[in-house]
C-alpha positions as CSV (number, residue, x, y, z in Angstrom):
1,M,0.0,0.1,0.2
2,A,2.6,2.5,0.6
3,E,4.4,2.2,-2.7
4,L,0.9,2.6,-4.2
5,A,0.1,5.7,-2.2
6,K,3.4,7.0,-3.2
7,T,2.5,6.6,-6.9
8,L,-0.8,7.9,-6.5
9,E,0.8,11.2,-5.1
10,G,2.9,11.3,-7.9
11,A,0.0,10.6,-10.4
12,R,-2.0,13.7,-8.7
13,A,0.8,15.8,-9.2
14,Y,1.2,15.0,-12.9
15,R,-2.4,15.7,-13.3
16,E,-2.0,19.1,-11.7
17,A,0.9,19.9,-14.0
18,A,-1.0,18.9,-17.1
19,L,-3.9,21.2,-16.0
20,S,-1.5,23.9,-15.5
21,A,0.1,23.4,-18.9
22,L,-3.4,23.2,-20.6
23,R,-4.5,26.4,-18.9
24,K,-1.2,28.2,-19.9
25,R,-2.0,27.1,-23.8
26,L,-5.7,28.2,-23.6
27,E,-4.6,31.8,-22.9
28,A,-3.7,32.1,-26.5
29,R,-6.4,29.5,-28.2
30,S,-9.6,28.2,-27.7
31,I,-10.5,24.9,-26.2
32,D,-12.0,23.7,-29.5
33,A,-8.6,24.7,-31.3
34,E,-6.7,22.7,-28.6
35,Q,-9.0,19.9,-28.6
36,R,-6.1,17.3,-28.9
37,A,-4.6,18.7,-25.8
38,A,-7.7,19.3,-24.0
39,H,-8.9,15.9,-24.3
40,G,-5.8,14.1,-23.8
41,F,-5.9,16.1,-20.5
42,A,-9.3,14.8,-19.8
43,W,-8.1,11.3,-20.1
44,V,-5.2,12.2,-17.8
45,A,-7.6,13.3,-15.1
46,T,-10.2,10.3,-15.9
47,S,-6.8,7.8,-15.4
48,V,-5.6,9.7,-11.9
49,A,-9.3,9.4,-10.7
50,A,-9.6,5.8,-11.2
51,L,-6.5,5.0,-9.4
52,E,-8.0,7.2,-6.6
53,A,-11.1,5.0,-6.7
54,I,-9.3,1.5,-6.9
55,H,-6.7,2.7,-4.0
56,G,-9.8,3.3,-1.9
57,W,-11.4,0.1,-3.1
58,L,-8.4,-1.6,-1.8
59,A,-8.3,0.4,1.6
60,A,-11.9,-0.5,2.3
61,N,-11.3,-4.5,1.6
62,G,-8.1,-4.7,3.4
63,K,-6.4,-8.0,2.8
64,A,-9.3,-10.2,3.0
65,N,-8.7,-11.3,-0.4
66,P,-5.3,-11.9,-1.8
67,L,-6.3,-11.2,-5.3
68,D,-7.3,-7.6,-4.6
69,E,-3.7,-6.3,-4.2
70,K,-2.5,-7.8,-7.2
71,I,-5.1,-6.4,-9.3
72,A,-4.5,-2.9,-7.8
73,H,-0.9,-3.4,-8.5
74,L,-1.7,-4.0,-12.1
75,A,-3.9,-1.3,-12.2
76,F,-1.4,1.3,-11.0
77,A,1.4,-0.1,-13.2
78,E,-0.3,0.0,-16.3
79,T,-2.0,3.5,-15.7
80,V,1.1,5.2,-14.9
81,S,3.1,3.5,-17.6
82,Q,0.2,4.9,-20.2
83,L,0.5,8.2,-18.3
84,I,3.9,8.7,-19.1
85,G,4.5,6.6,-22.5
86,G,1.1,7.2,-24.2
87,L,-2.4,7.4,-23.3
88,P,-5.0,5.8,-25.7
89,M,-7.5,8.0,-26.5
90,G,-8.9,5.9,-29.4
91,Q,-7.9,3.2,-31.4
92,N,-5.4,5.3,-33.3
93,E,-5.3,8.4,-30.9
94,I,-2.4,8.4,-28.4
95,F,-1.8,11.2,-25.8
96,R,1.6,11.4,-24.8
97,P,3.4,13.8,-22.4
98,G,4.9,16.0,-25.3
99,D,1.5,16.9,-26.3
100,L,1.2,19.1,-23.4
101,D,5.1,19.6,-22.9
102,L,5.1,17.4,-19.8
103,G,8.4,15.9,-20.0
104,E,9.5,16.8,-16.6
105,A,6.4,16.0,-14.8
106,A,6.4,12.5,-16.5
107,S,9.9,11.7,-15.4
108,A,8.9,13.2,-12.0
109,L,6.1,10.4,-12.1
110,R,8.4,7.8,-13.3
111,E,10.7,8.3,-10.4
112,A,7.8,8.2,-7.9
113,S,6.5,4.9,-9.1
114,L,9.8,3.2,-9.8
115,G,8.6,0.3,-7.1
116,V,5.3,0.0,-9.1
117,I,6.1,0.1,-12.9
118,H,9.3,-2.0,-12.6
119,G,8.3,-4.7,-10.8
120,D,8.0,-8.4,-12.2
121,L,4.7,-7.5,-13.9
122,A,4.8,-10.5,-16.4
123,T,4.7,-12.9,-13.0
124,L,1.7,-10.9,-11.7
125,R,-0.4,-11.2,-14.5
126,A,0.0,-14.9,-14.8
127,E,-0.8,-14.9,-11.1
128,V,-4.1,-12.8,-11.4
129,A,-4.9,-15.3,-14.6
130,A,-4.3,-18.4,-12.4
131,M,-6.5,-17.1,-9.5
132,L,-9.2,-16.1,-12.0
133,A,-9.0,-19.9,-13.7
134,E,-9.0,-21.2,-10.0
135,G,-12.6,-19.6,-9.6
136,H,-11.3,-16.4,-7.6
137,W,-12.7,-13.2,-8.0
138,P,-12.0,-9.5,-6.9
139,S,-14.1,-8.1,-4.0
140,E,-17.2,-6.6,-4.9
141,T,-18.8,-6.2,-1.4
142,F,-20.5,-2.7,-0.5
143,H,-19.8,-3.6,3.3
144,D,-23.5,-3.0,3.4
145,S,-25.9,-6.2,3.8
146,D,-28.8,-4.7,2.1
147,L,-26.7,-3.5,-1.0
148,D,-25.1,-6.8,-1.0
149,A,-28.3,-8.5,-1.0
150,I,-29.7,-6.4,-3.7
151,R,-26.9,-7.6,-5.9
152,D,-27.3,-11.0,-4.9
153,Q,-31.1,-10.8,-5.9
154,Y,-30.4,-9.3,-9.3
155,R,-27.6,-11.9,-10.0
156,R,-29.7,-14.9,-9.2
157,F,-32.7,-13.1,-11.8
158,T,-29.9,-12.5,-14.5
159,D,-28.3,-15.9,-14.0
160,T,-31.7,-17.8,-14.3
161,E,-33.8,-15.6,-16.6
162,I,-31.5,-13.4,-18.8
163,I,-28.0,-15.0,-19.6
164,P,-30.0,-18.5,-21.0
165,N,-32.1,-16.6,-23.2
166,A,-30.3,-13.3,-24.1
167,H,-28.6,-14.5,-27.1
168,Q,-31.3,-16.2,-29.0
169,W,-33.2,-12.7,-28.3
170,H,-30.5,-11.1,-29.7
171,L,-30.3,-12.9,-32.7
172,A,-34.1,-13.0,-33.4
173,N,-33.9,-9.4,-33.0
174,A,-36.9,-10.0,-30.5
175,L,-38.1,-7.2,-27.9
176,I,-37.3,-8.3,-24.4
177,P,-40.2,-10.7,-23.3
178,D,-43.2,-9.2,-21.5
179,E,-42.8,-11.7,-18.8
180,T,-39.4,-10.5,-18.4
181,V,-40.2,-7.2,-18.2
182,R,-42.8,-8.0,-15.6
183,H,-40.3,-9.9,-13.5
184,M,-38.3,-6.8,-13.6
185,A,-40.9,-4.8,-12.2
186,E,-41.5,-7.0,-9.6
187,L,-38.1,-6.6,-8.4
188,G,-38.5,-2.7,-8.3
189,T,-36.2,-2.2,-11.3
190,F,-38.2,1.0,-12.9
191,G,-38.7,2.7,-9.8
192,V,-35.2,2.2,-8.1
193,C,-34.8,6.1,-7.4
194,I,-38.3,7.2,-7.6
195,P,-39.4,8.2,-4.0
196,E,-41.3,5.9,-1.7
197,E,-44.2,8.1,-1.7
198,F,-44.7,7.7,-5.3
199,G,-44.5,3.9,-5.2
200,G,-40.8,3.8,-6.0
201,L,-38.0,2.5,-3.7
202,G,-36.5,5.9,-2.9
203,L,-33.0,4.3,-3.3
204,G,-29.8,6.1,-4.8
205,K,-27.5,6.1,-7.5
206,L,-25.2,3.7,-6.4
207,V,-28.1,1.4,-6.0
208,M,-29.2,2.2,-9.4
209,C,-25.6,1.3,-10.6
210,L,-25.7,-2.1,-9.3
211,V,-28.9,-3.0,-10.7
212,T,-27.9,-1.9,-13.9
213,E,-24.6,-3.5,-13.6
214,E,-26.1,-7.0,-12.9
215,L,-28.8,-6.6,-15.6
216,S,-26.0,-5.6,-18.3
217,R,-23.9,-8.5,-17.4
218,G,-26.8,-10.4,-18.7
219,W,-27.7,-8.6,-21.5
220,I,-27.4,-4.7,-22.3
221,G,-30.8,-4.4,-23.2
222,T,-32.5,-5.5,-20.1
223,G,-30.1,-3.4,-18.3
224,S,-30.9,-0.3,-20.6
225,L,-34.4,-0.8,-20.4
226,G,-34.4,0.9,-16.9
227,T,-32.6,3.7,-18.3
228,R,-35.9,5.3,-20.0
229,S,-37.5,4.9,-16.8
230,E,-34.7,6.4,-14.9
231,I,-34.5,9.5,-17.3
232,A,-38.4,9.8,-17.3
233,G,-38.7,9.4,-13.4
234,E,-35.6,12.1,-12.8
235,L,-37.2,14.6,-15.3
236,I,-40.9,14.5,-13.7
237,V,-39.3,14.4,-10.1
238,L,-37.3,17.5,-10.4
239,G,-39.4,19.4,-12.8
240,G,-42.6,18.1,-12.8
241,T,-46.1,19.7,-11.4
242,D,-47.2,17.9,-8.4
243,A,-50.2,16.8,-10.6
244,Q,-47.5,15.4,-12.9
245,K,-45.7,13.6,-10.2
246,A,-49.0,11.7,-8.8
247,H,-50.2,10.7,-11.9
248,W,-46.8,9.4,-13.9
249,L,-44.5,8.5,-11.2
250,P,-46.5,5.3,-9.4
251,L,-47.1,4.1,-13.2
252,I,-43.4,4.3,-14.0
253,A,-42.3,2.7,-10.7
254,S,-44.4,-0.2,-11.3
255,G,-43.5,-0.8,-14.6
256,E,-47.2,-0.4,-15.7
257,I,-46.2,2.1,-18.3
258,L,-42.8,1.9,-20.1
259,P,-41.2,5.5,-21.4
260,T,-38.9,6.5,-24.2
261,A,-36.8,9.2,-24.4
262,V,-37.3,11.4,-27.6
263,F,-34.9,13.7,-28.0
264,T,-32.5,13.2,-30.8
265,E,-33.0,14.6,-34.5
266,P,-31.7,13.9,-37.8
267,D,-28.7,16.0,-38.7
268,V,-28.5,17.5,-35.0
269,G,-26.5,14.9,-32.7
270,S,-25.0,16.7,-29.7
271,D,-26.4,20.1,-30.9
272,L,-29.7,20.1,-29.0
273,G,-29.8,23.9,-29.5
274,S,-30.7,23.3,-33.0
275,L,-33.7,21.0,-32.8
276,T,-36.4,21.8,-35.0
277,T,-39.2,19.6,-34.1
278,R,-42.4,22.1,-32.9
279,A,-45.4,21.9,-30.6
280,R,-48.0,24.8,-30.5
281,Q,-51.2,24.8,-28.6
282,D,-54.5,24.7,-30.4
283,R,-57.8,26.6,-29.8
284,N,-58.5,23.6,-27.0
285,G,-55.1,24.2,-25.1
286,E,-53.9,20.9,-26.9
287,W,-50.5,20.6,-28.0
288,V,-49.9,19.8,-31.8
289,I,-46.4,18.0,-32.7
290,E,-44.7,18.6,-36.1
291,G,-41.2,17.2,-36.8
292,A,-39.1,14.3,-36.8
293,K,-36.7,12.4,-34.3
294,T,-34.2,9.3,-34.6
295,W,-32.4,7.0,-32.7
296,I,-35.4,6.5,-30.4
297,T,-34.9,3.4,-28.2
298,H,-38.1,1.4,-27.4
299,A,-40.5,3.7,-29.2
300,S,-42.8,1.3,-30.4
301,R,-43.6,-0.7,-27.2
302,S,-43.2,2.4,-25.0
303,D,-46.6,4.3,-23.3
304,L,-44.7,7.4,-22.8
305,M,-42.7,9.9,-24.7
306,T,-40.5,12.3,-23.0
307,M,-40.1,14.5,-25.8
308,L,-37.9,17.5,-26.3
309,T,-39.6,20.2,-28.6
310,R,-39.4,23.7,-29.7
311,T,-42.5,25.4,-28.2
312,L,-41.3,29.0,-28.7
313,P,-40.2,29.5,-32.2
314,D,-38.7,33.1,-31.8
315,A,-36.5,32.3,-28.9
316,K,-32.9,31.4,-30.0
317,G,-31.3,28.1,-29.4
318,Y,-32.0,26.3,-26.1
319,A,-34.1,29.0,-24.6
320,G,-36.8,27.9,-27.2
321,L,-37.1,24.3,-26.2
322,S,-39.6,22.6,-23.6
323,M,-40.4,19.1,-22.5
324,L,-43.4,17.3,-23.2
325,L,-45.1,14.3,-21.6
326,V,-46.8,12.8,-24.4
327,P,-48.7,9.8,-24.0
328,K,-49.4,7.4,-26.8
329,P,-50.8,3.7,-27.4
330,R,-48.4,0.7,-27.1
331,G,-47.7,-0.5,-30.6
332,T,-47.5,-4.2,-31.6
333,E,-45.6,-6.4,-34.1
334,D,-48.5,-5.7,-36.8
335,D,-49.2,-1.9,-35.9
336,P,-46.1,-0.6,-34.2
337,F,-47.4,3.0,-34.1
338,P,-50.9,3.2,-33.9
339,A,-51.2,6.7,-32.7
340,D,-52.8,9.3,-35.0
341,G,-50.1,11.8,-36.6
342,M,-47.3,9.6,-35.6
343,A,-45.3,7.0,-37.7
344,G,-42.0,5.4,-37.5
345,S,-39.5,3.0,-39.1
346,E,-37.3,0.8,-37.4
347,I,-33.4,1.4,-37.7
348,E,-31.8,-1.9,-38.1
349,V,-28.5,-2.4,-35.8
350,L,-25.6,-4.4,-35.2
351,G,-26.3,-4.7,-31.2
352,Y,-27.9,-3.1,-28.6
353,R,-31.2,-5.2,-29.6
354,G,-34.2,-6.1,-27.4
355,M,-35.8,-2.4,-27.5
356,R,-35.2,-1.7,-31.1
357,E,-34.5,1.6,-32.6
358,Y,-36.9,3.8,-34.6
359,A,-36.8,7.0,-36.8
360,L,-40.0,8.8,-35.9
361,S,-42.2,11.7,-38.0
362,F,-44.8,13.8,-36.2
363,D,-47.6,15.1,-38.3
364,G,-50.1,17.0,-35.9
365,M,-49.8,14.3,-33.2
366,H,-51.7,15.7,-30.2
367,A,-50.8,15.7,-26.4
368,P,-52.5,16.8,-23.7
369,A,-52.8,20.7,-22.7
370,D,-51.3,19.6,-19.2
371,A,-48.0,17.7,-21.1
372,L,-46.1,20.7,-20.7
373,L,-43.4,19.4,-17.9
374,G,-43.6,21.9,-15.0
375,G,-46.2,23.9,-16.8
376,E,-43.7,26.3,-18.0
377,E,-42.0,26.7,-21.7
378,G,-38.7,27.3,-22.2
379,L,-37.3,25.1,-19.5
380,G,-36.8,21.9,-21.5
381,F,-33.0,22.0,-22.2
382,K,-32.4,22.9,-18.3
383,Q,-34.6,20.2,-17.3
384,L,-32.8,17.3,-19.6
385,M,-29.3,18.6,-18.3
386,R,-30.2,17.8,-14.8
387,T,-30.6,14.2,-15.7
388,F,-27.5,13.8,-17.8
389,E,-25.4,13.4,-14.6
390,G,-27.7,10.1,-13.7
391,A,-28.1,8.9,-17.4
392,R,-24.1,8.8,-17.8
393,I,-23.5,7.3,-14.6
394,Q,-26.1,4.5,-15.3
395,T,-24.3,4.1,-18.6
396,A,-21.0,3.6,-16.9
397,A,-22.8,0.8,-15.1
398,R,-23.9,-0.8,-18.1
399,A,-20.5,-0.7,-19.3
400,V,-19.1,-2.4,-16.1
401,G,-21.8,-5.1,-16.8
402,V,-20.8,-5.9,-20.2
403,A,-17.2,-5.4,-19.7
404,R,-17.5,-8.2,-17.0
405,R,-19.5,-10.6,-19.2
406,A,-17.2,-10.2,-21.7
407,L,-14.3,-11.5,-19.1
408,E,-16.4,-14.1,-17.9
409,L,-16.9,-15.6,-21.4
410,G,-13.3,-15.1,-22.4
411,L,-12.3,-17.0,-19.3
412,D,-14.5,-19.7,-19.7
413,Y,-13.5,-20.4,-23.3
414,A,-9.6,-20.2,-22.1
415,L,-10.2,-22.7,-19.3
416,N,-12.3,-25.5,-21.9
417,R,-10.4,-24.7,-25.2
418,K,-7.4,-27.1,-25.5
419,Q,-4.6,-26.7,-27.9
420,F,-1.3,-28.5,-28.0
421,G,-2.2,-30.5,-25.3
422,K,-3.3,-27.9,-22.7
423,A,-6.0,-25.6,-22.4
424,I,-5.2,-21.9,-23.9
425,V,-5.5,-20.1,-20.3
426,H,-1.9,-21.4,-19.5
427,F,-0.6,-19.5,-22.7
428,P,1.0,-16.2,-21.5
429,R,-0.9,-14.0,-24.3
430,V,-4.2,-15.5,-23.1
431,A,-3.5,-15.2,-19.9
432,D,-2.1,-11.4,-20.1
433,K,-5.8,-10.7,-21.7
434,L,-7.9,-11.9,-18.8
435,A,-5.7,-10.4,-16.4
436,M,-5.8,-6.8,-17.8
437,S,-9.5,-7.4,-18.3
438,V,-10.1,-8.1,-14.9
439,V,-8.0,-4.9,-14.0
440,D,-10.1,-2.7,-16.3
441,M,-13.1,-3.9,-15.2
442,V,-12.3,-3.2,-11.6
443,L,-11.0,0.2,-12.2
444,T,-13.9,1.6,-14.3
445,R,-16.5,-0.3,-11.8
446,E,-15.1,1.6,-8.9
447,L,-15.0,5.0,-10.8
448,T,-18.8,4.6,-11.6
449,Y,-19.6,3.9,-7.8
450,E,-17.4,7.0,-6.6
451,A,-19.4,9.0,-9.6
452,A,-22.7,7.7,-8.0
453,R,-21.9,8.3,-4.3
454,A,-20.9,11.8,-5.4
455,K,-24.3,12.0,-7.0
456,D,-26.1,10.9,-3.9
457,S,-24.3,13.1,-1.9
458,G,-26.0,15.9,-3.7
459,K,-23.1,17.7,-5.2
460,R,-22.8,18.8,-9.1
461,C,-21.0,15.3,-10.7
462,D,-20.8,16.2,-14.3
463,I,-17.2,15.8,-14.2
464,E,-17.2,12.4,-12.5
465,A,-20.1,11.1,-14.6
466,G,-18.3,11.8,-17.6
467,M,-15.3,10.3,-16.3
468,A,-16.9,7.3,-15.4
469,K,-18.7,7.0,-18.6
470,L,-15.3,7.6,-20.7
471,L,-13.5,4.8,-18.9
472,G,-16.5,2.5,-18.9
473,A,-17.1,2.5,-22.6
474,R,-13.4,1.9,-23.3
475,A,-13.2,-1.0,-20.8
476,A,-16.1,-2.7,-22.0
477,W,-15.0,-2.3,-25.6
478,S,-11.3,-3.6,-25.0
479,N,-12.7,-6.3,-22.9
480,A,-15.1,-7.7,-25.5
481,D,-12.2,-7.5,-28.1
482,A,-9.8,-9.4,-25.9
483,A,-12.5,-11.9,-25.1
484,L,-13.4,-12.4,-29.0
485,Q,-9.5,-12.6,-29.7
486,I,-9.6,-15.5,-27.1
487,H,-12.0,-17.4,-28.8
488,G,-10.2,-17.0,-32.1
489,G,-12.1,-17.7,-35.4
490,N,-15.3,-19.3,-33.2
491,G,-15.3,-15.7,-31.6
492,Y,-16.3,-14.3,-35.3
493,A,-19.5,-16.8,-35.4
494,M,-22.5,-15.4,-34.6
495,E,-23.9,-18.3,-32.6
496,F,-21.2,-17.7,-29.8
497,E,-22.3,-15.3,-27.3
498,I,-19.3,-12.9,-27.4
499,S,-20.1,-12.0,-30.7
500,R,-23.1,-10.3,-29.3
501,V,-21.4,-8.7,-26.6
502,L,-18.8,-7.0,-28.9
503,Y,-21.9,-5.7,-30.9
504,D,-23.2,-4.4,-27.5
505,A,-20.0,-2.7,-26.1
506,R,-19.4,-0.6,-29.3
507,I,-22.6,1.5,-28.7
508,L,-21.2,2.6,-25.4
509,N,-18.8,4.8,-26.8
510,I,-21.5,6.7,-28.6
511,F,-24.8,7.2,-26.9
512,E,-25.6,9.5,-23.9
513,G,-22.6,11.5,-25.3
514,A,-19.7,10.2,-27.4
515,A,-16.3,9.9,-25.6
516,E,-15.3,13.1,-27.4
517,I,-18.3,14.8,-25.6
518,Q,-17.3,13.4,-22.3
519,A,-13.6,14.7,-22.6
520,Q,-14.6,17.8,-23.8
521,V,-17.1,18.1,-20.6
522,I,-14.3,16.9,-18.4
523,A,-11.8,19.5,-19.6
524,K,-13.8,22.4,-19.6
525,G,-15.1,21.7,-15.9
526,L,-11.6,21.4,-14.6
527,V,-9.9,24.0,-16.7
528,G,-12.6,26.5,-15.2
529,G,-12.1,25.4,-11.8
530,R,-14.6,22.6,-11.2
531,N,-12.6,20.2,-9.2
């Protein structure tokens, strides 16, 4: 622990040097002109935050599990080596100390971490892989019997009802079965963070994370189904009128209605201020909606749309946007969009199935007069922004679940696949992949939990949420890629589950704000002094 603590202090000093260097550079140029440097700094800050999280995890668990210290050592050694040698921001984008003139700071970090980065790491990786092969697993207790019981409950549900079926659901492009949705509702999945007075569990984002993680371990579709209820519930809790809360929240919490988020438009992407879908009130006070939306998840089977529209056409940018709560009849296979004034077409996707993606068009669709969230126009963007932290933390939790499932599949295959007279888990290049996959999974898991704790404390945590999603998406993709490589040619066959996990992992770096958006948020926040 002493060596890790010394290394952590060195990493923190490196982060501060990077922040100072970036601020100096931004005196002469805009952050957009210095995107590479700014986003590189965001990755530095995220990496150091992950080390802080795993150091806290190790301290909390003591020496009860001998695997934990080995994982922490590898996490520190690899992360510091990336900081001083080259930090991957993408498959072909490496941020190096020279990109921010951090040569001296990198040398100081190397000196502070000699005891960690110059050990026999090859042997350490082999030991971690061997312990995984023997059935050992890193500590995951919250040191809270209630939280641990919730994890156990959802793990059993995932193991018995989701994992045995998910791949066939994926291959058939089937919706998550109604019976599975009903069982998820009975567990309280859709009301985790909705206050008890409205029929929810009244729990925090940390519980939401562990629920999402376990469901996503089985299939990202089931882990993501709750995201729509989470977003809708938070929008209404934070911005709804008393009547809207009393009506909608119990229905969402019980799973009686399934919401969908209707924000994105063609050719707009992250630039929400350019949205053009409009809603106006007719002579009876009802809202009439015109326009198009795209990448709307679970649009057909949903019963309620939380829709961002432009209701003040003369107001520029975000100021003209309002959030509407638009009820709709649930669609069927034969008639996916039975509502008057609404049509949709499915967008076929590689993965992230179970809910389906749609492009929607609205031509005079009506919503009730009381559909305006909070009863006041022009607040839609602000209302939506208040949910981004929770949505991104939940996305990070989805990534943790996907990363873990990829590791499980890679490990199982490596134990059972024999080549040259022995199981391939004994080959160093396979063992290395497994060892670093568990390291990346724990790093992003603990960073995600820290973001959730920050959110539960009531503090602003856009930076923490962005960091968790940024690192989580990378971990899910790298773990899935490594596990597929372990499978060899079989991994490329659609009949093997790892092929689905790879498809599912890829979306995590795009939705709820792409990696580049997360890096921009982190850099702007820290440069501006929000640390």
